[in-house]
N, C-alpha and C positions, 0 to 999 in steps of 0.2 A: 352282575356276577365280576366279585375281583379278578384282575390280571394275575400269572402265573411269571415270577420271576426267578428268572433262574438265576442262584450266586454259586461261582465255582468253589469246591468245599472245601477243598486246600487253605482258597485264601480268608475263610474264616475261622483261622488259627491264623493270624499275621494283620494284614493291612485293610483286609474286613471283618474284622473283627468284632466284637459288643461294643457297641457304640461309635461304630466307623461311618461312616458315609458313603454307599456303595450307590454308582452312578449305571442305571438300565441302560439297554439300548434305544432308548429314545431320549436320552439324555435329561433325562427325570433322578433326582439323588432321595435315596431312603435313607433310615438311619436302623443300621442292625440291633435284633432285639437284646436282650440280657442273656445271659451264656445259661441259666437257669430255664428259662420260658424255652430252650431250644428241644426239652423235652416232653416238655407238656402235650402234644400233639401225639400221634401216631395211632397204630391200634395194633393187639395182640402185643405189645408192650413185656419187652425185657430188658430192661436197662442195665443188666450185669453183662450184656454182650457188647457195647461200648465200653467198658473197664478197660484200659490200659495199668498194667505194674511195674514200678520201678521202686523198686526195694530204698537205693540210693538216696533218690530225690521226693521220694513220700518224705523220708526221715528230716531230708533238710530244709523242706518246704512246709514242715510237718499238715502234713494232710494224709488222706486213706489213699486216695485213688488219684489215676486222671482220665479223662473221660473222651472217645472221639469224638467228634460231628457226626450226628442222625443224617442220613443218605433218604432220600425220598424214592419210597418203594411202592408200586401199586398192587393189584390183585395180579393174581396169578392163575389162571383157568378158575375162574370166581371163585377161587380161595383165599382164606387171607395171609397173606404171608409177615412172620412174623416180623416186628420191628416192620412194617410198612406206615405208608403214609405219615412220615415226618415233615413235620415243616418248620422253615426259619422263621422266627415272628421277625416283620420289617413294617418300618412304616414313614410315611412321607417327611420329608423335612431337606431343609427350610418348610415352613407352611405358606410365607408370607411370597406372595408371587406378583407380578403387575401383568396387567396388558399390552399385548405384542403390539398396539392400537395406538392405544391413546395413554398407556405408562400406568393406570389408575392402580395404585395397590388394595392389594387384598390379601384373606386367605382362604384355603385350601384345607379339608380334612383330612385327618391321620391314613385314612383307608382310599383317600382320592390316588388312581393312578392311569388318571386322563390330564390331559394340554388345556383340554377346553371347559370351559365356567362362562357363565353369564356375567358376563361387563354391566352395570348399572352406569356404567357413560354411555357404552357403543349400543345399549339397552338390545345386544346381542350373544352371543356364545360364542366369544373368541380365545385365541389361543394366548396361555397363559404361558410365561417364562419366572420358575424361582428368583424369587430377588439375591443377586450375587455374595452380600454378605451376612455370616453368622458371629456370634458371641460367644467367644469360651471363657475358661479360667485356666490355671494352672492347674488345679485340684480335678481336671477333667470334667467340669461343666461344661454345656453348649443350650444356646436357648435361640429366639429368633432374633432378628436386630430388631428394635423397638422403633421402631418409623415412625411413630404419632407423639412418643414423646421426644425423640430426636428432630424431629422438625419443627418441636415448638419448644423446645428448650430456651429459649433466649425471648420467648415473648407469651401473654397471657392463654391461658387455654376457655375459649368462653363458650360453657356446654349449650348456649342455646343456638351457636354457630352451624352450619353444618361444615364437615371437614371430611372433605376429599381432599387425600395426600398423590400427587403425581411423581412416579421418579421421571426426572427430566436431566436427560443425558447430554454432555458436550463433548461433544468427539469420539475418536476410539477409544478412549479409557473410561473403565466404568467409575473409577473412583475419580473420576473429574466432574462427576453429575451431584445434581442436589436433589433433595425432599421438597415438594411444593407444596404446601395447602391450600386448598381455595378461598380458606378465610387471611390468608397472604402471606403469614406465617413460611421461611423457610429456612433450610440449612443446606450447606454443601456438603460433601463425601470426603473433600479433598483433604488428606491430611491426618483420618479416621483411624486409619489402621496402622499396626506396630505397637512391640511392646514399651514398654519403661525405659529409658536411655542408661538410667542410672541406679539398676538392680528393684529394690523396694522401695527406694526413698521418695521416686515421683511417681504421679498415676500416670496411666495410659493415656495418648491420646483419648481415646473415648470417653474415657473418665472425665478429662478434664472439657470434651466437648459435654459431655452429659453433668456437668457438674457435681462430680466428684462418686460417681454412682457405683453401687454395691452391684457384684455378681450375683444372678438370682437365684446360684446354685441347682440349677432346673437338669433333669434327667430323662430328659425323652424318648432313651433305648430302654430304661425301666418301666414304661406305661407312660398314660398322662397324665398330666400334674402333678410328677414324683419330682419331689425337689429335696433338697439337704437346706435345715437351714440355720440361718448365720453363718455363709461359706464366706472366710475373709481373703481369699481370692482375688487378685485385680480382674477385672473382666475386659479382653483382648476384641475388635475388631479386627477380623480374620478373613477373606474369601473363600468360601463353600469347599473349592477344590485347592485350597491349597495346603502342602506337607503339614503343615504346622495342626492343621484342624486332628490329627489324631497319628499316635505314632505307638506301637502296640509293644506291652513289655513280653518279648521272648526270651525263652532259657531254652537251650537243648543241649542236647549229650549225647554221647555213644550210646549204643544199646551192647554193654560189656559182660555184664552178668546174665546167670540165670535168673527167672523170675521166683525160683524157690530162694536161691542168696540170701540172705539176711546178713549185707554189708554196711557197716558205720562209717559214712564219712562225716568230718565236723567241719567243711566248708565249701565255697569256689572252687580255691586252688588244689584242693583236693582232690574234686574231680578232675581238673586239667593236668595234673602229676598221674594220675591213672591212666589219662586216654592215654598220653604222651608214654607213659609206658606200654600199655600193650600194641600201641600204635607202630613203634620202634621196636618191637621185638615178632621176628617174622616168622620164628616156630611156634607162636604161640597161637592157639586159636585157628588152628588150621584148615579144622572141619567146622568150626561152629558157622551155628546157621546165620549169624548177626553179623559178625567177623571173619575175615579172612585175610592172611597179609602176607608178602611174598617178597624177599630179596628182591632189589632191581640193581643196585650200585653200592660200591663202596667205593669211598673217597680215599685220598691219601693221608698223611698226617699234618702236612701242611694243605689241603683241598678247603675251602670254604664252606662247602658241603662233604659235611662228613659220611649220610645215609638216603638213600631213596629208597622207597618202597613201594611197591605196588598193590594196593589198598583193591582187592577184587571184588569181595562183598562188602558194604557198610549197610549199617542202620543205626536209625538218628529219633530220637524222640525229641519234638520239640511242642515247650510246653507254653502256653498264655498265664503270666500270674499277674496282667494286667494291664492299666493304659495309660499315659497321659497325653499331651496337648501343647503346642508351644515347642517343646526342646525336640532334639533326635536323640535317639535312642537309642542304647548301651547295655550289652546285656549282661553286665556283671553288676552293674545300678542294678537292675530289674533285678536281679537276682539276690541285692540286699532290701531292696524297698519289699519283695515280695515274704521272705522272712520276719522285717522287724517293722515293717508298714502296715497294720491293719488297715484303716482305712482305703489304703491303696488296693490293699485284698479284694474288696469287696466292692468295687467301680465295677467288675464285670457281671453284677448279680442286681437283680431285682428290689435286693431288700438289704439296710446295714445293720438291720438286727438278727439275721440268718446265720448262725457259725456256719464258714464254708472249710468244706473239709475233699474237696475237689477242684482239679484245674481241669478248663477244658486242652488237649493235644493231640498231633497227630504222628503219624510214623511215617516215617521216608526210608528210602529205599534204594542204595547206590553204590557205587562206586568211586575212589579217588589215589590220588596221589600224596604219599606222606614224605615231606623234605624236612629229614636234623642238620643242621649248621655245627658245625666245629665250632664249639663255642670257644677255644685258646684262642683261633685265629680271629676270630669276631674279637675281639677282646684287643688283640694285638694291634686290628685297623683304625678300633677303637678310641685308641691311645694317639694316635698319629695328628700330630698341629694341625696340619692342613683339614682334618676330618674336623675337629671341633670347632675350630676357626669358622671353618663353612657351614656347618650346623646354627652356630653365634649367629649371624647374618639372618638365617633363614628367621629365626628362633622369634628376632625383632621383628621379620614383618609382620608375623599371628598375632592377631589382636588380643587383649588382657582376659576378655572374654567367650573365648575359642576354649568349648567346652572341652577339646579332645588335646589341648596342650600338655598337658603333663603327660599322655601316653608316648606323645611323639618330641619328645625331650630328650631321646638318647639318639646317636645316630644309626644303632643298630635297631631299632624298634621301627624307622624309617625305611632302612634296609629291608628289612624283613615284611614290611606290609606292602614297600613297592612291589617287590617280588611275587606276593600274593597276590 
């Protein structure tokens, strides 16, 4: 009988979203299944109960609705509860493991939740450890480290010879180890991780070691043996618990309009302007269920801070529009990809063929503080020579490939971000 694994519901929109790796309390990692598969189980189903509507976002993201994550509910007094028994599909990943005693590499099954397995060398059940490296590409694919081909990349493969591959550690660092085959072939893991140093012009370290191997396009979160043909991504070896393995593409907005209102917004900036206008107006929505704003402080003409409002009630809608690997997330870029990149839109789902007309989402409730700066005072401060000279020195220390360099090229942006 399969062991139940509890994944926090709130994290399934975010860092434990579809295609991510979730590590349970026993240290075993699993890959979270495709979003559309979340609703395949369940008893006495009524999917309309999961629907969330926001007309502004539906129009901008070109979808019909959003859906919250189903929650597992059992029986109550032997009666079936509406939308009960929903389970989120997850499967063991990576499948490559090594014996904790002799370090022989072998593979587990997707539905296994045990650490024990019969070792062919030890001739008895031994605890196994998941291999620490996986292969990913910038398009979102992920698959097991090809330990057999890697260990034989510089030698001929003799099918008549017995091949038992061992993970040999060298010191405390995993990446100083080697893969050694019983046939005599071996290959060090030192230097195998990392991306290209010069963008698209050079292969990744893994590609160089594997004679320019191409991405296999595998999508294990969508199902066993599901893959995209002819992926042009560059495969990268990465530690399975590294941040670059999964980055959710999230887009959040404040719930500012009634669900019945048909409000048309043209772009991401329009949403930010609308939020700013409503948060800065303390007399608006004072009795609204989703937003309650009260004035706390008014600055003078020369104050850096113009106004502070107490946000006593706040409702936020967080939508996951996709995910990527290797690069950090950025909300504005996520929004652009969601509206322009059709392939990215479908990465969370099990099929590339089915039209996508919804996204997974969650609603958050809370309170906060709204701070409005005095634009005239900030612009005057920004014009001082000592401020500009200090900023130039800092920019010279930032690497050219730092993805947020453009965002922090202005001293005002740095000031506001530091305060926040």
